ROMI-381060 format. One record per residue: y, z, x of N, C-alpha, C in turn; chain; residue number from 1. Coordinates in Angstrom, 3 decimals, decimal comma, padded with zeros to 6 digits. Example, Ala and Ser with C-alpha at 12.3 -4.5 7.8 and 13.67 -1.06 7.14 Angstrom:
BEGIN
R         nY         nZ         nX        caY        caZ        caX         cY         cZ         cX   ch     i
R   -005,690    007,800    013,190   -004,500    007,800    012,300   -003,300    007,800    013,200    A     1
R   -002,250    007,080    012,850   -001,060    007,140    013,670    000,030    007,870    012,900    A     2
This chain:
BEGIN
R         nY         nZ         nX        caY        caZ        caX         cY         cZ         cX   ch     i
R   -027,258    000,404    070,102   -027,580    000,415    071,183   -026,865    001,278    072,469    A     1
R   -027,511    001,551    073,208   -026,980    002,747    073,780   -026,011    002,162    074,324    A     2
R   -024,596    002,574    075,019   -023,247    001,765    075,516   -023,303    001,521    076,668    A     3
R   -024,201    002,496    077,515   -024,903    002,134    078,761   -025,368    000,996    079,246    A     4
R   -026,519    000,352    078,089   -027,333   -000,473    078,558   -026,153   -001,733    078,078    A     5
R   -025,389   -001,797    076,882   -024,642   -002,698    076,518   -023,464   -003,203    078,053    A     6
R   -023,416   -002,014    078,846   -022,399   -002,100    079,482   -022,951   -002,936    080,527    A     7
R   -023,946   -002,302    081,063   -025,029   -003,271    082,083   -024,840   -004,674    081,841    A     8
R   -025,015   -004,849    080,528   -025,280   -006,544    080,361   -023,798   -006,885    080,092    A     9
R   -022,845   -006,136    079,738   -021,974   -006,594    078,921   -021,773   -007,668    078,138    A    10
R   -022,698   -006,964    077,013   -022,653   -007,173    076,252   -021,472   -006,783    075,230    A    11
R   -020,667   -007,627    074,432   -020,109   -007,175    073,475   -020,023   -007,530    072,047    A    12
R   -019,099   -006,667    070,867   -019,105   -007,507    069,374   -017,931   -007,387    069,154    A    13
R   -016,993   -008,038    068,259   -016,152   -007,581    067,610   -016,362   -006,967    066,557    A    14
R   -016,162   -005,495    065,929   -016,924   -005,454    064,891   -015,833   -005,550    063,307    A    15
R   -014,478   -006,015    063,942   -013,918   -007,060    063,140   -014,091   -007,727    062,329    A    16
R   -014,570   -008,596    063,577   -015,221   -009,966    063,022   -016,285   -009,273    061,829    A    17
R   -016,873   -008,939    062,619   -018,498   -008,796    061,696   -018,152   -008,325    060,222    A    18
R   -016,840   -007,215    060,389   -016,611   -007,319    059,079   -015,989   -008,102    057,605    A    19
R   -015,329   -009,013    058,828   -014,921   -010,060    057,995   -015,693   -010,817    057,594    A    20
R   -016,877   -011,315    058,293   -017,853   -012,006    057,763   -018,528   -011,500    056,949    A    21
R   -018,414   -010,186    056,732   -019,478   -009,649    055,676   -018,670   -009,490    054,250    A    22
R   -017,555   -009,239    054,696   -016,780   -009,546    053,179   -016,719   -010,945    053,178    A    23
R   -016,775   -011,624    053,321   -017,123   -013,009    053,087   -018,434   -013,235    052,627    A    24
R   -019,090   -012,687    052,946   -021,052   -013,092    052,027   -020,691   -012,413    051,295    A    25
R   -020,147   -011,267    051,013   -020,189   -010,327    049,658   -019,531   -011,374    048,359    A    26
R   -017,927   -012,264    049,040   -017,402   -012,621    047,642   -018,035   -013,397    047,896    A    27
R   -018,720   -014,610    048,214   -019,236   -015,848    048,118   -020,138   -015,880    047,270    A    28
R   -021,654   -014,721    047,705   -022,520   -014,394    046,891   -022,165   -013,662    045,621    A    29
R   -021,097   -012,674    045,497   -020,295   -012,606    044,034   -019,683   -013,609    043,358    A    30
R   -018,965   -014,170    044,282   -018,406   -015,560    042,892   -019,597   -016,435    042,468    A    31
R   -020,654   -016,684    042,770   -021,510   -017,833    043,491   -022,393   -017,424    041,676    A    32
R   -022,699   -015,998    041,921   -023,481   -015,371    040,452   -023,096   -015,212    039,407    A    33
R   -021,761   -014,929    039,878   -020,548   -014,718    038,382   -020,148   -015,918    038,426    A    34
R   -020,354   -016,971    038,683   -019,606   -018,548    038,268   -021,193   -019,366    037,650    A    35
R   -021,930   -018,552    037,926   -023,501   -019,088    038,051   -023,097   -020,616    038,846    A    36
R   -022,619   -020,912    040,168   -023,136   -021,823    040,969   -023,287   -021,928    042,220    A    37
R   -024,944   -022,835    041,966   -025,503   -022,837    043,347   -025,072   -023,153    044,523    A    38
R   -024,430   -024,462    044,100   -023,583   -025,012    045,393   -022,764   -023,801    046,249    A    39
R   -022,061   -022,863    045,813   -021,591   -021,919    046,964   -022,715   -021,142    047,689    A    40
R   -023,968   -021,156    047,120   -025,095   -020,150    047,593   -025,339   -021,279    048,670    A    41
R   -025,079   -022,238    048,776   -025,801   -023,593    049,550   -024,777   -023,580    050,540    A    42
R   -023,421   -023,157    050,236   -022,468   -023,257    051,139   -022,480   -021,697    051,886    A    43
R   -022,638   -020,928    051,606   -023,085   -019,389    051,943   -024,040   -019,710    052,983    A    44
R   -025,306   -020,307    052,814   -026,466   -020,303    053,724   -026,370   -021,089    054,404    A    45
R   -025,381   -022,654    054,680   -025,271   -022,903    055,343   -024,479   -022,201    056,595    A    46
R   -023,094   -021,781    056,323   -021,917   -020,410    056,908   -023,274   -019,885    057,708    A    47
R   -023,950   -018,987    056,811   -024,772   -018,048    057,713   -025,629   -018,827    058,921    A    48
R   -026,334   -019,656    058,568   -027,106   -020,093    059,673   -026,349   -020,737    060,377    A    49
R   -025,233   -021,410    060,641   -024,452   -021,398    061,833   -024,381   -020,629    062,375    A    50
R   -023,315   -019,222    061,824   -023,237   -018,399    062,567   -024,222   -017,688    063,342    A    51
R   -025,665   -017,659    062,621   -026,383   -017,332    063,701   -026,993   -018,023    064,655    A    52
R   -027,293   -019,676    064,426   -027,825   -020,044    065,153   -026,960   -020,673    066,497    A    53
R   -025,543   -020,713    066,132   -024,098   -021,408    067,051   -022,971   -020,648    066,528    A    54
R   -023,176   -019,484    067,033   -022,218   -018,303    066,947   -020,408   -018,451    067,005    A    55
R   -020,490   -019,611    068,498   -018,602   -020,008    068,367   -018,196   -021,143    067,274    A    56
R   -019,574   -021,520    066,373   -019,101   -022,371    065,758   -019,468   -022,242    064,331    A    57
R   -019,441   -020,551    063,728   -019,493   -019,630    062,530   -018,200   -020,190    061,701    A    58
R   -017,855   -020,423    060,955   -016,802   -020,933    060,241   -016,328   -019,544    059,787    A    59
R   -016,486   -018,439    059,506   -015,870   -017,015    059,536   -015,418   -016,804    060,654    A    60
R   -015,977   -017,031    062,072   -015,713   -016,762    063,308   -014,412   -017,634    063,231    A    61
R   -014,393   -019,084    063,155   -013,392   -019,840    063,057   -012,017   -019,743    062,251    A    62
R   -012,693   -019,174    061,185   -011,537   -018,613    060,112   -010,609   -017,444    060,943    A    63
R   -011,330   -016,627    061,409   -010,753   -015,309    062,367   -010,168   -015,450    062,933    A    64
R   -010,436   -016,383    064,094   -009,671   -016,565    065,193   -008,992   -017,436    065,058    A    65
R   -009,123   -018,331    064,352   -008,192   -019,063    064,030   -006,965   -019,294    063,599    A    66
R   -007,054   -018,449    062,162   -005,839   -017,935    061,422   -005,936   -016,838    061,693    A    67
R   -006,806   -015,816    061,149   -006,589   -014,635    060,981   -006,161   -013,488    061,672    A    68
R   -006,372   -013,642    062,893   -005,944   -013,306    064,124   -004,644   -013,701    064,649    A    69
R   -004,524   -014,569    064,548   -003,378   -015,143    065,198   -001,965   -014,666    064,318    A    70
R   -002,268   -014,625    062,996   -001,223   -014,165    061,913   -000,900   -012,522    061,500    A    71
R   -001,953   -012,127    062,619   -002,072   -010,388    062,521   -002,059   -009,670    061,530    A    72
R   -003,019   -010,555    060,826   -003,910   -010,310    059,440   -005,199   -008,509    059,873    A    73
R   -005,201   -008,926    061,511   -006,529   -007,974    061,394   -006,572   -008,657    063,337    A    74
R   -006,607   -007,410    063,733   -007,062   -007,567    065,295   -008,135   -007,236    065,730    A    75
R   -008,541   -007,785    066,697   -010,293   -008,110    067,241   -010,091   -006,573    068,012    A    76
R   -011,899   -005,833    067,377   -012,173   -004,360    067,871   -013,486   -005,332    068,947    A    77
R   -012,948   -004,954    069,909   -014,742   -005,321    070,356   -014,834   -004,230    071,489    A    78
R   -016,126   -003,802    070,923   -016,883   -003,220    071,240   -017,960   -003,579    072,508    A    79
R   -018,636   -002,444    072,925   -019,885   -002,706    073,887   -021,324   -002,225    072,723    A    80
R   -021,728   -003,824    072,940   -022,705   -003,953    071,760   -023,239   -005,019    071,951    A    81
R   -025,001   -005,300    071,692   -025,331   -006,231    071,649   -025,367   -007,381    070,269    A    82
R   -024,719   -008,715    070,547   -024,982   -009,274    069,548   -026,337   -009,640    068,348    A    83
R   -027,576   -009,815    069,382   -028,660   -010,267    069,199   -029,447   -009,776    067,500    A    84
R   -029,568   -008,533    067,315   -029,368   -007,988    066,112   -028,518   -008,206    065,060    A    85
R   -027,212   -008,295    065,421   -026,391   -009,295    064,236   -026,510   -010,472    063,847    A    86
R   -026,903   -011,033    064,960   -027,293   -012,968    064,505   -028,726   -012,883    063,920    A    87
R   -029,474   -011,956    064,282   -030,586   -011,800    063,368   -030,586   -011,571    062,009    A    88
R   -029,858   -010,972    061,736   -029,115   -010,245    060,180   -028,825   -011,296    059,542    A    89
R   -027,446   -012,231    059,883   -026,975   -013,620    059,797   -028,208   -014,195    059,555    A    90
R   -029,213   -014,266    060,492   -030,516   -015,462    060,374   -031,191   -015,285    059,371    A    91
R   -031,520   -013,732    058,640   -032,213   -013,222    057,793   -031,313   -013,613    056,481    A    92
R   -030,418   -013,398    056,605   -029,279   -013,769    055,513   -029,378   -015,115    054,410    A    93
R   -029,238   -016,136    055,490   -029,301   -017,157    055,237   -030,609   -017,876    055,061    A    94
R   -031,298   -017,470    055,238   -032,956   -017,564    054,857   -032,669   -016,905    053,502    A    95
R   -033,044   -015,898    053,073   -032,608   -015,775    051,966   -031,544   -016,211    050,694    A    96
R   -030,348   -016,666    051,188   -029,924   -017,835    050,443   -030,449   -019,391    050,670    A    97
R   -031,221   -019,489    051,753   -032,136   -020,944    051,545   -032,780   -020,575    050,774    A    98
R   -034,086   -019,959    050,606   -034,846   -019,855    049,480   -034,008   -019,635    048,127    A    99
R   -033,052   -018,714    047,873   -032,524   -018,861    047,114   -031,795   -020,417    046,560    A   100
R   -031,630   -021,049    046,821   -030,688   -022,286    046,883   -031,982   -023,227    046,305    A   101
R   -033,059   -023,115    046,879   -034,168   -024,361    046,456   -034,918   -023,500    045,613    A   102
R   -034,846   -022,246    044,849   -035,098   -021,572    043,818   -033,927   -022,055    042,722    A   103
R   -032,525   -022,213    043,015   -031,785   -022,608    042,053   -032,380   -023,901    042,098    A   104
R   -032,161   -025,238    042,899   -031,448   -026,201    042,831   -033,010   -027,308    042,743    A   105
R   -034,484   -026,416    043,501   -034,976   -027,438    043,508   -036,322   -026,581    042,159    A   106
R   -036,797   -025,559    042,456   -037,912   -024,795    042,035   -037,356   -024,454    039,805    A   107
R   -035,943   -024,877    039,918   -035,591   -024,059    038,651   -035,982   -022,789    038,317    A   108
R   -035,629   -022,498    039,363   -036,652   -020,553    039,182   -035,046   -019,839    038,733    A   109
R   -034,553   -019,507    038,061   -032,797   -018,832    038,668   -032,903   -017,568    038,423    A   110
R   -033,977   -016,877    037,875   -033,807   -015,553    037,980   -034,234   -015,267    039,447    A   111
R   -035,264   -016,150    040,302   -035,745   -015,521    041,442   -034,405   -016,167    042,400    A   112
R   -033,587   -017,368    041,983   -032,891   -017,750    043,031   -031,366   -016,398    042,847    A   113
R   -031,149   -016,207    041,965   -030,339   -015,177    041,699   -030,674   -013,746    042,333    A   114
R   -031,726   -013,581    042,402   -032,347   -012,247    042,698   -032,137   -012,045    044,089    A   115
R   -032,359   -013,811    045,273   -031,976   -013,300    046,359   -030,891   -013,840    046,615    A   116
R   -029,622   -013,992    045,934   -028,027   -014,172    045,994   -027,780   -013,041    045,790    A   117
R   -028,214   -012,002    045,006   -027,955   -010,522    045,160   -028,352   -009,615    045,947    A   118
R   -029,745   -009,439    046,514   -030,100   -008,872    047,773   -029,340   -009,195    048,944    A   119
R   -028,799   -010,386    049,016   -027,683   -010,550    050,185   -026,487   -010,352    050,113    A   120
R   -025,530   -010,278    048,692   -024,770   -009,564    048,172   -024,900   -008,016    048,421    A   121
R   -025,717   -007,366    048,153   -026,159   -006,211    048,225   -026,321   -005,626    049,549    A   122
R   -027,291   -006,251    050,537   -026,902   -005,738    051,869   -025,995   -006,310    052,407    A   123
R   -025,170   -007,201    052,527   -023,837   -007,136    053,316   -022,955   -006,339    052,743    A   124
R   -022,979   -005,547    051,397   -021,959   -004,784    050,865   -022,169   -003,610    051,587    A   125
R   -023,297   -002,932    051,592   -023,898   -002,028    052,119   -023,237   -001,817    053,737    A   126
R   -023,772   -003,307    054,118   -023,153   -003,334    055,869   -021,650   -002,691    055,494    A   127
R   -020,791   -003,491    054,937   -019,420   -003,515    055,347   -018,658   -002,063    054,502    A   128
R   -019,295   -001,627    053,585   -018,563   -000,485    052,941   -019,431    000,567    053,902    A   129
R   -020,023    000,945    054,434   -021,163    002,311    054,961   -021,414    001,577    056,433    A   130
R   -021,731    000,601    057,028   -021,872    000,148    057,961   -023,207   -000,073    058,300    A   131
R   -024,077    000,627    057,581   -025,343    000,141    057,908   -025,961   -000,995    058,198    A   132
R   -026,800   -001,753    058,928   -026,908   -003,227    058,745   -028,439   -003,151    058,936    A   133
R   -029,200   -003,331    057,519   -030,860   -003,438    057,325   -030,618   -004,501    058,103    A   134
R   -030,446   -005,820    058,574   -031,203   -006,712    059,233   -031,059   -006,082    060,906    A   135
R   -030,194   -005,393    061,250   -029,961   -004,781    062,767   -031,369   -003,632    062,897    A   136
R   -031,589   -002,645    061,624   -032,753   -002,049    061,614   -034,384   -002,627    061,681    A   137
R   -034,095   -003,875    061,197   -035,560   -004,889    060,799   -035,840   -005,287    062,299    A   138
R   -034,770   -005,857    063,099   -034,943   -006,309    064,480   -034,995   -005,395    065,563    A   139
R   -034,669   -004,168    065,443   -034,947   -003,114    065,967   -036,486   -002,647    065,695    A   140
R   -036,497   -002,298    064,338   -038,271   -001,828    064,049   -039,668   -003,753    064,508    A   141
R   -039,207   -004,685    064,535   -039,839   -005,754    064,901   -040,070   -005,540    066,127    A   142
R   -039,190   -005,495    067,117   -039,062   -005,128    068,904   -039,699   -003,951    068,669    A   143
R   -040,134   -002,776    068,289   -040,519   -001,698    068,177   -042,409   -002,516    068,148    A   144
R   -042,339   -002,660    067,578   -043,790   -003,684    066,800   -044,622   -004,234    067,766    A   145
R   -043,152   -004,943    069,040   -044,117   -005,745    069,530   -043,947   -007,090    069,146    A   146
R   -043,086   -007,730    068,029   -042,987   -008,885    067,191   -042,133   -009,642    067,918    A   147
R   -040,908   -009,180    068,795   -039,665   -009,668    069,215   -040,093   -009,801    070,587    A   148
R   -039,438   -010,312    071,673   -039,797   -010,538    072,991   -039,066   -009,138    073,757    A   149
R   -038,133   -008,914    072,836   -037,566   -006,989    073,735   -036,564   -006,516    072,916    A   150
R   -036,742   -005,367    073,042   -035,603   -004,464    072,017   -034,379   -004,495    073,035    A   151
R   -033,061   -004,883    072,678   -032,541   -004,391    073,709   -031,448   -002,966    073,381    A   152
R   -031,879   -002,679    072,237   -031,393   -001,152    072,300   -031,901    000,327    072,576    A   153
R   -031,379    000,785    073,603   -032,015    001,955    074,279   -031,734    002,851    073,471    A   154
R   -033,264    004,119    073,599   -033,085    005,176    072,629   -033,593    005,107    071,230    A   155
R   -033,376    003,840    070,878   -033,418    003,388    069,187   -032,677    003,050    068,523    A   156
R   -032,803    002,627    067,229   -031,857    002,346    066,014   -030,649    003,430    066,045    A   157
R   -028,996    003,073    065,711   -028,037    004,152    065,741   -027,253    003,512    064,778    A   158
R   -027,099    004,287    063,880   -026,180    003,858    062,741   -024,762    004,053    062,998    A   159
R   -024,051    003,525    062,934   -022,614    003,538    063,209   -022,028    004,348    062,427    A   160
R   -022,242    003,922    060,948   -021,627    004,193    059,635   -020,100    003,411    059,675    A   161
R   -019,250    003,412    058,979   -018,318    003,120    058,234   -016,979    002,526    059,516    A   162
């Protein structure tokens, strides 16, 4: 999003909170796969869904703001940006993990369930390591196609890099 549009709307994002959340998603998705524990997939799906639907109640945000920042482990890095694409990406990740949970626990389709878990792991890992948010990119593309109410990026998708 162009900084002038974000500034006009007063939209801000804490990039360190985003990285902190991505690190947790990567860690939990990897742990679930490595120890073959679908319950961890369910927990991660719930955390992402809550973060997307009620950001102030998101468990990663609460841990970040309640423990990590007060202890001085990370400092907030707030930039002008629209949080909507990031929430959309969290929602997509949650949807994939809900589908993974159903596949693992209800349908007993373990290959599909773990594949969906690994997709979330890889995409969160790419975002964490090189700063490319696939969900944000999809958000922008859907907006360009008129499938979302409005696109908040000015001039197109911008990859910030790591």
